[in-house]
N, C-alpha and C positions, 0 to 999 in steps of 0.2 A: 876857342878861348877856354881857359881853365876855370872850373867852378871852384868857388871858395867854400870851404867847409868850416863850420864853426863847431868848436868843441864846447861841451857843457863845462861851466866853471866848477871847480872842485869847492865844495862847501867847507868852510873852515870850522863852522860851529853847526853841527847837525841839530835838528829840532828835538830829537827824542833822547837827548842825554841830560843827565842831571849836572847842574853846575857844580864844579868843585870849589868854587869860591864860597866861603862861609857867609852866612847872613850877617847883617849888621846887628850890633847890640849884644847883650848878654844872652847866651842860649837859654831857652826856657827849661826849667827843671821839672815842671809839672803843669799840666793844662788847667786853666781856670775853671773849666766845666767840671773837672774831676774834684777840684777843691770844693766847689759849690755843692756837688752831690754828696760828698763825704760830710760836709758841714750839716746838711739837712738830715743825713742819716744819724749823725752824732746828736743833733738836737732832739730827734725822736727818742733815741736811747736814753739820753740824760734826763729828759723830761719825765720818763717813766720811773727812774730810780733816784731822782734828786732828793726826794723826801727822806730816804734812808742814807743817801750818800753824803749830803751836805753836812750834817752834824759831825760826821767822821772827817771830812775834808777841812772843816773850818779852822782847825788848829794844827795842821800838819806842818812840819819843819824840814823833814828829810824825804828823800825818794822812797825809802823803805816804808815810811809811814803812809805815803801816797799809795804805794802798791797794796799795803795792808787794808787801807780804807776802801779802795776799789774792790778788793777781793771780798770784803765783808758787806759793803753797801751796794755794790753793783754786780752781785754774784753772777747772773747768767751772762753778763756782757763784759766782765772784767778783762778777759783775754784780749778784747779789742783795744784796750787802752794801756794796760800794764803787762809786763814791766817795761816794754819798749818805749813808752811815752811818759814815763814817770818824771823824768827831768823836765820835760816840756810842760807837763801839768803843774808841777811845782813852780815853774817860772811864771806861768799864766796866773796861778792863784796868788802869787806874791806881787803881781803887777799893781802899781799905785791906782790905776783906773778900774780895778775890778769892781763890778757893780754890787749894790746892796740888795736889790730885789731878786726874787727867785727866778722869774722868767728871763730877766736880763742876765743873770749869772749863767744860766744854762746856755743861752745864745752866745754869750761872750766866750765861754769855755769851748763850746762846740766849734764856733767859727775860728778860734785861735788854734785848735788842735788839727783842723782840717788840712793844713799844709804839711803835716807829718814831720815837722822840723826841717824840711828842705828849704822852707822859707820862714821868715820870722813870723811870730804870732800876729804882730801888728799888720804885716803885709797880707797875711792870710785873711784877716778880718776885712781888709780893704778889697781884696779880690772877691770875697763873698758879697760884699756890698755892691760892687760894680756889676757882678753877675745878676744879682736880684734887681738892680735898677734897669739893666738891659732887658730882663724878662718883663718888667713892668711896662717898658716902652713898646713891646710888640703889640701889633694890632689884633684886636679881637672884637667880636660882635657884642655890643652892649645891650642892644634891644632890636628885635625884629617885629614887624607888624604883619598881620594877616587880614585879608579882606573877608568880611563875614556877612552873611545874611541870617539874621536871627529870627526866631519864631515870634518875637515881640514886634517885628516889622522893621527893625533897624537894618539898614544896608550901608556898609562903609568899613572903615578901618577899625580893627580891634584895638583895645587899650589894655596892655598887660595881659594879653591872651584871653580877653573877655569882651563881651558886648559892651559898648559904651553906654547904651541906654539902660539895660536891665542888669548888667553884670554877670550874665550867664557865661561860664567859663568854657573855653574850647577844649574838647576832649582830644588828647593827642594819640588816641588809639587809631585815629584815622590817618595819622602821618605815614603809616606803613603803606597805605594805598598809593601815596605819591612818590615813594622811593623806587618803584619798579619801572 
C-alpha cells in the first residue's frame, strides 16, 4: 500500500514581516514624551530669564520684535527659541487665554512651544497635561515601615523612620549593610 505524504502548507503571511498596511488614524508627527520633555526644559529656561524677558515681550507686535526681545532678555538661551519659533511665540503671546501671573505665563508659553509648530499650541498644552497626569498615576512608594528595637525598650514598627515611643531617628548609614 502506498504511503500518503503530507506537504507543509505554504504560509501566506510570514510572522517576521512588517505589515504594509498603514495604521489607522492620523500618523503621529511627534511623540508625546518628546513634547513633555521639551516643555519641562523650556519651563526651566524661561523661569530663569523671565524677569528680564517679560518686560520686553509684554508689548511685542511683530516677529522681529519677538526675536529682538529674546536676544536681549534671554541672552544665553535665545538661539533655542528664535528666530525659528518667533511666529509661534507671537501667536501664543497674543492668545486670549494668556495668563496674567508669572509662573502661569512661563508654564503656558513653555507648554505651547513644546510642539515646535508641528502641532497647535493648544494641542501641545493638552499633550503635556496628559503626560503629567499619566506620570502622576504611576505607582510609587509613599511610606515604608521598619521594625525597630530601641534603647528605650520599644519593640515594634517605626513611625516616619523613628521610634514611636521616644522619637529616636533611624540612621540610614546601616542601610548599606542590607544591600549586599
